[in-house]
N, C-alpha and C positions, 0 to 999 in steps of 0.2 A: 723523543721529546725532552725538552729541557724545562726545568722549573723556573718560573718568573715571579714568584711570590704568591701571596694569598689571593684567591678569587674573592673580591669584595662584594659582589652582588649576591644578595639573599633572595632566593626565589620562593614565593608563596605558592603552596600546593593546596588545592581544593580536594578534600576527601568526601566521603559519602555524607557525613553529618558534621564535619568539623574542618578546620584548617591547620596546617602546620607549615614549617619553613625548612628549606634545604640550604644548608651552609656548605659552600664549596671548600675544597682543599687547595691544592696547588694550581697555579695558573700555567698550563702547559704552553710551550712554544717550540717551534721546530729547532732541533739541535744543530742542523746544518747551516741554515741561513741566519739564525739568531736575529731575525728582524723583529724589533719590538712592536711593529704595527700588525704583525701576523699572529696575534694572540688568539688562542682557541678556548672556547668555553669548555670546562671539564665535563659538562653534561651534554654536549652537542652530539648529534647523530653521527658525525664523522669520527668522534672518539669511541662512541659505544659500538659502532659497526666493526671496529677492529678487535673487540673482545669476543670471546667464545660465548655460546648460548647460555651457559651456566652463570657466568659473571654478568652477562647482559640482563638476565632476568632478575638480578638483584636490585636493579634501579627501579624505584617505586612509582615513578610518574612519567607522564608524557608532557614534554615541554612545548610552550608556545613563546611568543615574543615577550609577554609580560608575566603571565601566570603559568601554572601547570595543573594538571588533573591527575589524580591518583588512578592507578591501573584498576583498582576495584571498581571505580566509577566508570572507567572506560569499558569495562565488561558489560555494563548495562546498555551501551550503545551498539553492541555487536548483534544481538538477536534481531532478525528482520521479521518479527511477528506482526500480527494485525494490531494497530494502535500504538506500536512502539516507534517513537520518533525522538528527535533531539529536544523538541518542545516539551514532550511528556517527561523525559529524563530531567530536564532543567527544572520543571515545576515540582517534580517529586523530590529532587535533591534540595531545592529551596525550602520545601516544607519540612524536610528532616533537619536542615540547618536551623530553621526558626524554632523548632521544638528543642533542639539542643541549646540554642541561645537562651531560651526561656528557662530551661533547667539550670544553666550556669548562673543566670541572673538571680533566680530565686535562692540559689545556694550562697551567692555573694551577699545578698541583702540579709539573709539569716545569719551569716557569720558576722556582719556588721552589727546587727542587733544584739547578738550574744556578746560581742566585744564591748558594746556600749553599756550593757548591764554589768559586766565585770569591772569596767573602769569608772565606777560611780565615785570612788573616793579619790580619784586623781584630780588635782586642782585644774589643770588645763584640759579642756574638752577636746576629744579626738575629732579630727576632720576626715570625713569619708567622701571619697570621690564617687560621682555617679557611675553606674555601670555603663559599659560601652554600648553604643547603639548597634542595632542589627545592620549588617552589611549584606545587601542582596547579591545574588550570584550573577555572573555574566549572562549575556543573552544566549539564546539557543544557537545562534550562528557560531558562537565561540565553541560550543560543544561539537558542532559539525567540523570545525577546523581541527580540533583535537582528534576526532575520529579519523579524519583524513591523514593527519600526521602519523597516527598509529598504523594505518594501512600502508603508508609509504615506507615505514620502517620494516615491514615484512614483505616488501615488494618482490625481492629476489626469491623468497620462499614460495610466494604465491605463483610467480612465473614458473618456478620449478615444478610445482604441483600441476599447473595447467598444461605445461608442455610435456609432462610425463604421462599423458593419457594416450593410449593406443587402442587399436581394435583389429579384429580379424576380418570383419566385414564393415565397409565404409558406405556411407550414404551422403550424397551431395544434392542440395536443393536450394532454391531461392524463394524468397517471400517478400511481400510488401507490408505485412501486418505489423512488423516491428518498427519499420520506418515511420509509420503513421503515428506512433507513440512518442516520437522525438519532439521536443518542445524547446522554445528559446531561440537563440541565434542559429542553432544547427537544425532547426525544424525542417527546412527545405533543402538541406545540403545533400541528402541521400534519398534515393528512390527504391533501391533494392538491397536486400541483405542475403548474402550467400553463406551457407554453413556446410561444414563437413562433420558428420557425427559417426559414431560406431554403433555396434549392435546393441549396446546397453543404453543408448539415448544420450551419451555424453558427447559434448561438442569438442572437437579437436581444434578447429580453426574457424574463424568467422571474419567477414569483411563487409563493409558498407560501401556501395557504389552508387553512382548517379544513373546507371543504366544496367539492364540485364546483360550479363556476359562480360562486363568490364571488370578487370582486376582478378579474373579467375586463375590466370597463369601464376601470379605471385602467391595466391592462396594455395594452389595445389603443390607448387614447388616447395613452399614452406613445410607442408606435411611430409613431402618426400625427404627433405633435408632432415627433419626431425627423426624419421624412422632410420635414416642412414647413420646419424650421429649416435643414436641409442643402440644401434646394432639389432634392430627389430626386423623380423621377416616381412616381406611384402604381404598385404592383405589378400585374402582369397578372392574377393569380389568387390566391385564398386557399383552401387545402384544409383541411377540418375533418373531424372524425369524426362530427358530428351537427349538426342544425339548419341544414342547408345550404339548405333550401327552406321556403317558407311559403305557405299557402293564402290568406293575407290580402294578400300583396304582397311587402313587404320582409322578409327573414329576420332573425332575431335576431342572427346573426353580422354581417350587413351594418350593423345599427344600432350595433354595438360599434365599428366602424371608420368611423363618420360623420366627415367628409363624403365619404369615398372612394366611388367608383362601381365598385369592383373586383368582378369576378365571383367568387362563392363557390361552390365545388364540393365534392363528397363525395370523400374520399380512397379510392383504389381498394382499399387493404388492408381498410378497414372495409366497403367495399361487398362484398368477397368474404366477409367474416365474417358478413354477413347471410344469405348462402346456407348457411354452415356451421351456423347456428343450428338447421337442420332435422336435423342429424346427432345421433346418440345419444352418440358418443364421438370423441375425437381420436386415440385409440390404435389405431384400426383399421388393418390393413396397407394398405388402399387409400385411406387419408385423404390421404397425400402425393400420390398419383397424381391424386386428384380435384382437389386444390388446384392442381396443375400444369396439368391440362387446363383448369381454370377460368381460370387466369392466361393461358393461351395464347389463350383466347377474348376476353380483354379487351385484351391488349397485342399489339403488332406490332413487328417489327424495322424500324428505320430503315435504309434501304438505304445512305444516305450513311455512317452510322456503321459499318455492316457492311463497306463498302469500306475505310474507314480502319483498321478492325481487321485486315482481311486484309493491308493494306499494311504495317502494323506487324509482323504475324506473319511476313510475307515478308522484311522487313529483318532481323528477329531470326534467321530461318533462315539467311540469307546470311552473317551475321556469325559464326554458330556452325558452318557447314558449308563454310567456305573459299570463299564467294562463289557457291555453287551455288544456282540458282533452284528453289524447291520447286514441286511440282505442286498442283493443286487438291485431290487426294485427301490429300496430306500436310498441307495446311492444315486439313483437316477431321478431324484426329486428335482423338478425344475426350480431354479433360483431366480430367474429373471422373467419379466413380462414378455420379452421377445421370445423366450423359449416356450412359455405357455401358449402364446399366440400361434407359434409354429406347430405345436402339438395339436391344437384345436383345428387348424386348417388342414392338417394331414389326416385327421380322423374323418372318414367318410360317414360314419354312423352319426356323429354329432352334427355334421353339416346337413344331412338328409332328414333326420328325425326331430330336429329342433329348429326353432326360428332364431338362432343366436346370431346377433349382428356384432361383428368385431369392429370396434372403432379404433382409429389410429391413436396410439398412446404416445403423446409428445410431452413437452415440458408444461404446456398449459393444462393438460389433463391431470398430470401428476400434481401440479400446484393446487388444482381444485380439490383433488382427493385429500391432500395434506391439510388444506384449509377446513374442509368438513370434519376431518379427524380432530383438529384443534378445537373446533366449536363443540364437538361432542365431549372432549376432555373438560372444557370450561363449564359446560352444562352439568356434567357429572360432579365436578368439584363444587359447584354452587348448591347442588342438591344433597350434599353429604349431611346426614342427620335429619333430613326432611323427608317425610313420607307423603307423597301426593295421593289424593283420593283416587280410587279405581274407577269411579263413575261420577258423572256430573249430577249434582242435586238440583232438582227443579222446584220452583216456588209453587205453593198450593193455589194461590190466587193468580189469575191471569193479569197481564199488564192492562192499565186503563186505556180506554179508547182514545184515539188521537183527536185533537180539536180541529174543526173545519174552519179554514180561513174564509172570511166573506169575500165575495167577488167584487163588490163596490166599496168605495171608501165609507167609513162609518161617520155619520153626522152626530156631532156632539151636541148636548143640550144647550150649552151657553156658547155665545159667539165671542171669539177672542179678538180684541181691537188693540192696535198699536198706535201711539201718538208719534207721528213723524215730524221733524222740524220743518219750518216753512222753507220753501225753495227760493233762494235769493241769487240764482245764477245770473250773471251779467250785471249785477248792481254794484259791483266793487268799483270804487273810485280810484283811478290810477294816481298815485302820488307823484307830484312833480319835484324833481330834485333840483336844488339851486346850488350852483357852484360859487363859492365865495372866493374872490380873487385876493391875493395878498395885498396888503396896503402898499401904496407907492411910497417909495423912499425919496426924500428930497435930495437933489443933487448936492454934492459936496461943494462947499465954498471954495472959490478959487483963491489960491495963495498967490502972493506976488511972484511974478516970474513964470506962472503956469498958464497954458493956453488950453481952453476947453474946446473940443471938437465933437461934432455929431458922430 
């Protein structure tokens, strides 16, 4: 790059509670072409991308067309928590700016007042300028633009992180739930979303298509190319929801992942769903029990994992019970309502000797339980410091007898009369309206040389 003088534009930067300005240095220009029209801003992303990460991190702001935002304020836009949005960040920063402006204004007015008292004996009175008015911050849309520019500046790093995700076991599935959340102009552009994930639940690749099965070859070959370029070994198994087998030899899913020789298997969840197709409804009280029994026929507990789980529970018990070692029965304490229900159903003594009715526990039942618990907490909070009587005190005298209403209307001693005005219906005299015609104007006198015609 070749220097072309001083960069004359001063960029205003919005900080968390104040503003400052960036003054540029040299105006860089290409050293080969030396074209004066191809001048580059010294703070542009093209210049900053050529620096290493250490020097690039020294630049304090993210630039837009007119203004810039400090990186400390950009940090507030990154968390995707509940209630955090560009509007919230804009209103919070504007409140901080207004408080800082008020403090600076009070300080300026107090300095003027102190200077005025000290300049009492000066013949000419000092003239003080009014404090500057408060300048509001840009709209929330501008903050979204800054956040987008910051993301685009790390696009290569984000692509590297996403494309560096691999797995030993892959799972491919398609869904319609994500496409229903699309809004705007792209709302009806896709009908299916196909994903490839690993055993940790991380998504390796995803594609939106207008129909089920379209675009799967590019999706799978992209994953194959990623494994090949990174030198990763082929996954051990690929689980799918359909087309896992073929009577002709190679399944259609195995052709999508050519030249891998990975085993293609059917996902256990969709395998269970094939048994559920024979049921009439999913809302039957025994539907959950049927699926649980079916799952127990397919899966088995790994004894090594069970021992690790017990050891972790044992250490947790020791830390919470002053180092006491729990027994096997204490480690088997059920922690879920489903486990408790299963234990009760498996106990023949409880079912025969009691009239216990097990109701299905769903979200509605749990919500009702939580609501009653909240009401009990509110009642106990209102009764703090108040002692209610243990028994209800009764009055010594009984209540007076009730009055009996008469069956017929009561005749009063005096008769009430009302003087009504005389009825003069039909006696109104219709008033005749007379229309007065405008007075006739006399015809104008004929001037010499004029002819009057009708």
